[in-house]
C-alpha positions in Angstrom: -23.3 52.8 -174.0 -25.8 53.7 -176.7 -29.2 52.3 -176.0 -29.9 51.3 -179.6 -27.4 48.4 -179.4 -29.0 46.5 -176.5 -32.4 47.1 -178.0 -31.3 45.6 -181.3 -29.8 42.6 -179.5 -33.0 41.9 -177.5 -34.9 42.0 -180.7 -32.6 39.5 -182.3 -32.8 37.2 -179.4 -36.5 37.3 -179.0 -37.0 36.8 -182.7 -35.0 33.6 -182.3 -37.2 32.5 -179.3 -35.0 33.4 -176.4 -35.1 35.7 -173.4 -31.9 37.1 -171.9 -31.1 38.7 -168.5 -29.8 42.3 -168.5 -26.2 41.4 -167.8 -26.2 39.0 -170.8 -27.4 41.8 -173.0 -24.8 44.2 -171.6 -22.0 41.7 -172.4 -23.2 41.2 -176.0 -23.5 45.0 -176.5 -19.9 45.4 -175.2 -18.4 43.2 -177.9 -16.7 45.0 -180.8 -19.1 43.3 -183.2 -22.4 42.6 -181.3 -24.1 41.1 -184.4 -21.3 38.6 -184.8 -21.4 37.9 -181.1 -25.2 37.2 -181.2 -24.8 35.0 -184.2 -22.1 32.9 -182.5 -24.2 32.7 -179.4 -27.3 31.4 -181.3 -25.1 28.8 -183.0 -23.9 27.4 -179.7 -26.8 27.9 -177.2 -28.7 24.8 -176.2 -32.1 24.6 -178.0 -34.0 24.0 -174.7 -32.7 27.2 -173.2 -35.4 29.7 -172.3 -33.4 32.6 -170.8 -29.8 33.3 -171.8 -27.6 34.0 -168.9 -24.4 36.1 -168.6 -22.4 33.0 -168.0 -23.6 31.5 -171.2 -22.6 34.7 -173.1 -19.2 34.7 -171.5 -18.6 31.1 -172.5 -19.3 31.9 -176.1 -17.4 35.2 -176.2 -14.4 33.8 -174.4 -14.3 30.7 -176.6 -12.2 30.2 -179.7 -15.2 29.8 -182.1 -16.1 32.9 -184.1 -18.3 32.8 -187.2 -17.3 35.1 -190.1 -18.8 35.6 -193.6 -16.3 33.2 -195.2 -15.1 30.7 -192.6 -15.5 29.3 -189.0 -12.3 28.9 -187.0 -12.1 26.5 -184.1 -8.5 26.4 -182.8 -6.2 24.6 -185.3 -2.9 25.6 -186.9 -1.3 28.9 -187.0 -2.4 29.9 -190.5 -2.6 33.5 -191.6 -6.4 33.2 -191.4 -6.2 31.8 -187.9 -3.8 34.6 -186.8 -6.2 37.3 -187.9 -9.0 35.5 -186.2 -6.9 35.1 -183.0 -6.4 38.9 -183.0 -10.2 39.3 -183.4 -10.7 36.9 -180.6 -8.4 38.9 -178.3 -10.4 42.0 -179.2 -13.6 40.2 -178.3 -12.2 39.2 -174.9 -11.2 42.8 -174.3 -14.7 43.8 -175.1 -16.1 41.2 -172.7 -13.8 42.4 -169.9 -14.9 46.0 -170.5 -18.6 44.9 -170.5 -18.0 43.0 -167.3 -16.6 46.1 -165.7 -19.6 48.1 -166.8 -21.9 45.4 -165.4 -20.2 45.4 -162.0 -20.1 49.3 -161.9 -23.7 50.1 -162.7 -24.0 52.6 -165.5 -26.1 55.8 -164.7 -28.4 54.7 -167.5 -29.0 51.2 -166.1 -32.3 50.7 -164.2 -31.9 50.3 -160.5 -33.3 47.4 -158.6 -36.6 48.3 -157.1 -36.9 48.4 -153.3 -40.2 47.0 -152.1 -42.2 47.8 -149.0 -45.4 46.1 -147.9 -45.1 42.9 -150.0 -47.0 40.4 -148.0 -46.4 37.4 -150.3 -45.7 34.4 -148.1 -46.8 36.3 -145.0 -50.5 35.5 -145.0 -51.6 34.0 -141.7 -55.4 34.6 -141.7 -57.6 31.6 -141.1 -61.0 33.4 -141.1 -61.3 32.9 -137.3 -63.0 35.6 -135.2 -59.6 36.5 -133.7 -58.3 37.4 -137.1 -61.0 39.9 -137.7 -60.3 41.4 -134.2 -56.6 41.6 -135.1 -56.9 43.3 -138.4 -59.3 46.0 -137.0 -57.2 46.6 -134.0 -54.1 47.0 -136.1 -56.0 49.3 -138.5 -57.1 51.4 -135.5 -53.8 51.6 -133.8 -51.8 52.6 -137.0 -54.3 55.2 -138.2 -55.0 56.6 -134.8 -51.2 57.2 -134.4 -51.4 59.5 -137.4 -54.2 61.5 -135.7 -52.9 61.8 -132.1 -50.8 64.8 -132.9 -54.0 66.7 -133.9 -56.3 66.0 -131.0 -56.0 65.1 -127.3 -57.7 61.8 -127.6 -59.8 60.5 -124.7 -61.0 56.8 -124.8 -64.7 56.3 -125.0 -65.0 55.2 -121.4 -63.2 58.3 -120.2 -65.6 60.5 -122.2 -68.5 58.8 -120.5 -67.2 59.7 -117.1 -66.6 63.4 -118.0 -69.1 66.1 -116.9 -71.5 67.8 -119.4 -70.1 70.9 -121.1 -66.5 69.6 -120.9 -64.2 69.7 -124.0 -63.3 66.3 -125.4 -61.8 64.6 -128.4 -62.1 61.1 -129.8 -60.3 58.9 -132.4 -62.4 56.1 -133.6 -63.6 53.8 -136.4 -66.8 55.0 -138.1 -69.5 52.3 -137.2 -72.6 54.2 -138.2 -73.7 57.4 -140.0 -77.3 58.6 -139.9 -79.1 61.9 -140.2 -81.3 63.3 -137.5 -84.8 64.7 -138.0 -83.4 68.2 -138.2 -80.8 67.3 -140.9 -77.8 67.1 -138.6 -75.4 64.1 -138.7 -74.9 61.5 -136.0 -71.7 59.6 -136.4 -71.0 56.6 -134.1 -67.3 56.1 -133.4 -65.6 53.1 -131.9 -62.2 52.7 -130.2 -60.7 49.7 -128.3 -62.8 50.5 -125.2 -66.3 51.1 -126.7 -68.5 53.4 -128.8 -69.5 57.0 -128.5 -71.9 59.2 -130.6 -70.7 62.5 -132.2 -73.1 65.0 -133.6 -72.1 67.2 -136.6 -74.5 70.2 -136.9 -75.6 70.8 -140.5 -74.6 74.5 -140.4 -71.0 73.9 -139.5 -68.6 74.7 -142.3 -67.0 71.3 -142.2 -70.3 69.4 -142.2 -69.8 68.5 -145.9 -66.9 66.3 -144.7 -69.5 63.8 -143.4 -70.4 63.1 -147.0 -66.9 61.8 -147.5 -67.1 59.3 -144.6 -67.2 55.5 -145.1 -67.9 52.9 -142.6 -64.8 51.4 -140.9 -62.5 54.3 -141.7 -60.7 56.0 -138.8 -61.2 59.7 -138.1 -60.7 62.1 -135.2 -63.3 64.6 -133.8 -63.1 67.2 -131.1 -65.8 69.3 -129.5 -67.9 69.8 -126.4 -70.0 67.2 -124.5 -73.7 67.8 -124.2 -75.2 68.8 -120.9 -75.9 65.2 -120.0 -72.5 64.1 -121.3 -74.0 61.6 -123.7 -73.1 63.1 -127.1 -70.0 65.0 -128.3 -71.0 68.1 -130.3 -68.3 68.2 -133.0 -66.3 71.5 -133.5 -63.8 70.0 -135.9 -63.2 66.7 -137.8 -59.9 65.3 -139.0 -58.9 62.6 -141.5 -55.5 60.9 -141.3 -54.7 62.6 -144.6 -51.6 63.7 -146.3 -50.1 66.9 -144.7 -50.1 69.9 -146.9 -46.4 70.3 -146.1 -45.6 67.0 -147.8 -42.8 67.3 -150.3 -42.3 64.3 -152.7 -39.0 62.8 -153.6 -37.7 62.8 -157.2 -34.9 61.1 -159.1 -31.6 62.8 -159.5 -31.4 62.1 -163.2 -33.9 62.1 -166.1 -35.4 58.7 -166.1 -39.0 57.6 -166.9 -41.4 54.8 -166.0 -44.3 53.5 -168.2 -47.4 52.9 -166.1 -50.0 50.4 -167.6 -52.6 48.0 -166.3 -55.6 45.9 -167.3 -54.2 44.1 -170.4 -56.8 41.2 -170.0 -54.8 38.9 -172.3 -57.1 36.0 -173.2 -60.2 38.2 -173.6 -61.7 38.6 -177.1 -61.4 42.3 -176.5 -57.6 42.3 -175.7 -56.1 44.9 -178.0 -53.1 43.0 -179.2 -52.2 45.5 -181.9 -52.2 48.4 -179.4 -49.9 46.4 -177.1 -47.6 45.6 -180.1 -47.5 49.3 -181.0 -46.7 50.2 -177.4 -43.9 47.6 -177.2 -42.5 48.9 -180.5 -42.5 52.4 -179.2 -40.5 51.3 -176.2 -37.8 50.3 -178.6 -37.8 53.7 -180.3 -35.5 56.7 -179.6 -38.6 58.5 -178.2 -38.6 56.0 -175.3 -34.9 56.2 -174.6 -35.4 57.4 -171.0 -38.1 54.8 -170.2 -36.2 52.3 -168.1 -39.1 50.9 -166.0 -42.5 49.3 -166.8 -45.0 49.1 -163.9 -48.1 46.9 -164.4 -50.9 47.4 -161.9 -52.8 44.2 -162.3 -55.2 42.2 -164.5 -52.5 40.9 -166.8 -55.0 38.3 -168.1 -58.7 38.0 -168.4 -59.0 35.1 -166.0 -61.5 32.3 -165.9 -64.7 32.2 -164.0 -64.4 35.8 -162.8 -68.1 36.6 -163.7 -71.0 34.6 -165.1 -70.8 33.4 -168.7 -67.3 34.8 -169.0 -66.3 31.8 -171.1 -68.4 33.2 -174.0 -66.1 36.3 -174.2 -62.8 34.4 -173.9 -60.3 34.1 -176.8 -58.1 31.7 -174.6 -60.0 29.4 -172.3 -57.2 27.9 -170.3 -55.8 30.1 -167.5 -52.2 28.8 -168.0 -52.4 29.5 -171.7 -53.5 33.0 -170.9 -50.4 33.6 -168.9 -48.2 32.0 -171.5 -49.8 34.5 -174.0 -49.2 37.3 -171.6 -45.5 36.3 -171.2 -45.1 36.3 -175.0 -46.4 39.9 -175.1 -43.9 40.7 -172.3 -41.1 39.4 -174.4 -41.7 42.3 -176.9 -40.6 44.8 -174.2 -36.9 45.8 -174.3 -34.9 43.3 -172.4 -33.0 45.9 -170.4 -36.1 47.3 -168.9 -36.9 46.7 -165.2 -40.5 45.4 -164.9 -42.6 45.5 -161.7 -46.1 43.8 -161.5 -48.8 43.3 -158.9 -52.0 41.2 -159.5 -55.6 42.3 -159.9 -59.0 40.8 -159.4 -58.9 39.0 -162.8 -55.6 37.4 -162.1 -55.2 33.8 -160.7 -54.7 34.8 -157.1 -57.1 35.0 -154.2 -59.8 37.7 -154.7 -59.6 39.0 -151.2 -57.2 41.9 -150.6 -54.3 42.0 -149.8 -53.6 39.7 -152.7 -50.3 37.7 -152.4 -48.3 37.5 -155.6 -48.5 34.5 -158.0 -47.7 30.9 -157.2 -44.4 29.5 -158.4 -45.9 27.8 -161.4 -47.3 31.0 -162.8 -44.2 33.0 -161.9 -42.2 30.5 -164.0 -44.5 31.1 -167.0 -44.1 34.9 -166.6 -40.3 34.7 -166.2 -39.5 37.0 -169.2 -37.1 39.7 -168.1 -37.1 38.4 -164.5 -40.0 40.7 -163.7 -40.4 41.7 -160.0 -43.8 40.4 -158.9 -45.2 41.7 -155.6 -48.5 41.5 -153.7 -51.4 43.9 -154.3 -50.9 46.5 -152.8 -47.1 47.1 -152.6 -44.9 50.1 -152.6 -41.8 50.1 -154.7 -39.0 52.7 -154.7 -37.4 53.5 -158.0 -34.5 56.0 -158.2 -35.6 57.3 -154.8 -39.3 57.8 -155.8 -41.8 55.7 -153.9 -44.7 54.4 -156.0 -47.8 52.7 -154.4 -49.1 50.1 -156.8 -52.7 49.2 -156.0 -55.0 47.6 -158.6 -58.0 49.6 -157.4 -61.0 47.4 -156.7 -62.0 49.7 -153.8 -62.5 52.5 -156.3 -65.9 50.9 -157.2 -66.9 51.3 -153.6 -66.0 54.9 -153.5 -67.8 55.8 -156.7 -70.9 53.9 -155.4 -70.9 55.2 -151.9 -69.6 58.8 -152.0 -72.2 61.4 -153.3 -69.6 63.9 -154.5 -69.9 64.3 -158.3 -66.1 64.5 -158.8 -65.6 61.0 -157.4 -66.6 59.1 -160.6 -65.4 56.7 -163.1 -64.6 59.6 -165.4 -62.3 61.0 -162.8 -60.6 58.0 -161.1 -57.8 60.2 -159.7 -60.4 62.0 -157.5 -61.4 58.6 -156.0 -57.7 57.8 -155.5 -57.3 61.1 -153.7 -59.9 59.9 -151.2 -57.8 56.8 -150.4 -54.9 59.1 -149.6 -57.1 61.2 -147.4 -58.2 58.2 -145.5 -54.7 56.7 -145.6 -56.2 53.3 -146.5 -56.6 51.6 -150.0 -59.9 49.9 -148.9 -61.5 51.9 -146.1 -64.8 50.1 -146.1 -64.6 46.5 -144.9 -66.6 44.2 -147.2 -69.2 45.6 -149.6 -67.9 45.5 -153.2 -64.4 44.7 -152.0 -63.3 41.4 -150.4 -60.8 41.9 -147.6 -58.9 39.1 -146.0 -58.5 39.2 -142.2 -54.8 39.1 -141.3 -52.7 39.7 -138.2 -52.1 43.2 -139.5 -53.8 45.5 -141.9 -51.6 45.5 -145.0 -54.0 48.0 -146.7 -53.1 51.0 -144.4 -51.1 53.6 -146.3 -48.6 54.1 -143.5 -45.9 55.9 -145.4 -46.9 58.6 -147.8 -45.9 57.6 -151.4 -44.7 60.0 -154.0 -46.9 58.4 -156.6 -50.0 56.2 -156.6 -50.6 54.0 -159.6 -53.9 52.2 -160.0 -56.1 50.6 -162.7 -59.2 48.4 -162.5 -61.7 51.0 -163.7 -60.4 51.1 -167.3 -60.4 54.9 -167.3 -57.5 57.3 -167.6 -57.0 59.7 -164.8 -54.0 61.9 -164.0 -54.0 64.3 -161.1 -52.4 65.1 -157.7 -53.4 65.4 -154.1 -51.3 67.4 -151.7 -48.3 66.9 -154.2 -48.7 63.2 -154.4 -49.0 62.2 -158.1 -52.0 60.1 -158.9 -52.2 58.0 -162.1 -54.9 55.6 -163.2 -53.6 54.1 -166.4 -56.5 53.0 -168.5 -56.4 49.6 -170.2 -55.6 47.5 -173.2 -59.0 45.9 -173.5 -61.8 47.1 -175.7 -65.3 47.7 -174.4 -66.9 44.6 -173.0 -70.5 43.6 -173.0 -70.8 44.5 -169.3 -69.3 47.9 -169.9 -71.8 48.5 -172.7 -74.6 47.5 -170.4 -73.7 50.2 -167.8 -72.6 52.8 -170.4 -68.8 52.8 -169.5 -66.5 53.7 -172.4 -63.0 52.6 -171.5 -59.9 54.5 -172.2 -58.0 52.0 -174.3 -54.3 51.7 -175.4 -53.2 54.3 -172.9 -49.7 54.4 -171.4 -48.9 57.2 -169.0 -45.2 58.0 -168.9 -44.0 59.2 -165.6 -40.9 61.4 -165.3 -39.2 60.3 -162.1 -37.2 63.4 -161.9 -40.2 65.8 -162.0 -43.2 63.5 -161.4 -44.8 65.0 -164.6 -46.9 62.7 -166.7 -47.2 62.4 -170.5 -50.0 60.1 -171.8 -49.1 58.1 -174.9 -52.0 56.6 -176.9 -51.6 53.4 -178.9 -55.2 52.8 -180.0 
């Protein structure tokens, strides 16, 4: 089925103030005269309808009422005009049956339903009690240590304490302290479920620079030799959970693309409405024919009360009106496009990560195109390609804490690579990033994704780490007063387009 027909139908319906589900658009496009079918539908649909369903389309197309340029026929006698209209009606029914068949047997060009992993919406059990903190750290340790046990012969801390000096040993633990000695060596305190043990990294070892990459609370493995008194482990090697260099990403078996965007901040005085309109128009163009998915990595709206005096920079003060305005912008996207969204730190969900998806009232407001809304973070699989969606608040922590020059706001993909190396989207507990204690650590990157898509820092970054594609998608918000104060120049109106069959990325600019 040519894509231009459903795109035109969606435009006609949205111009009249209606949304439509994908099957409804498919049915209209399958009619012999889609324009006539849409006109008849708009004549008969209830005025209070918000989203037109396939059932409502079938009722109109299978009915006896068909508007023409000169007359409207509604049953009646067997006049010559009625006979010609009856023939047209039969043709319409045939078209509907054909469209029904196409809808039931998914066309190769139709977007596939995303498969989600790690969505914790509705699963939050944390109460803030001490036991919750113990549970989340224990789960973090157990899951990340399982990734490292194949590399070292781990001995619990109490077992190391009982071993003789000079013996070889290995330990997997959470980093609880990092300090330099008087001679410039590094002393790293590691904790497992049995206790703590110090590990000394000599400054002249070739892997000593890895200590600069360490954050508190992440899980690493070390192996080496115990000191003569057995009280310190002299490190001979250090391991991160990491992505194996042998990792091979999955790709789609057909040419299909996904548009990756984030940080619209609708409601802000700096929201670039024109850039978003240009982006939406481009999605309707032949150049975007292969773009069947839209992935939004958080901060759909500017929010209210996110930072002091924010109200002075708001164009829309009410949070519900902000989401209504966002929903209107979403309607400009082609109706046959599959949309996936996760919240960010400006959205109306809890600030602490993991962030459950929106409450029902906000979901109802954002019902355009029946978007799939999951928690932050979540991993979705599209056409066989797994994409980790994480808004990216922890990137602030990495930029602030890690001394490596390449980990910066100007190269957000380098910071994202660190998250993969540590196999955790928020390695340091607390700090700049609020983390909710849960029964399990939903922030562990247990399965290696093929793609990581983040936002938050308002900077464009495209790269790769051990063949995992990394994309930070920029923003649709102009420079704010805060960004001017810290000399951050955002990358605005950017929409990276991901080829799911090759994982190559083309960046489109709309501002």
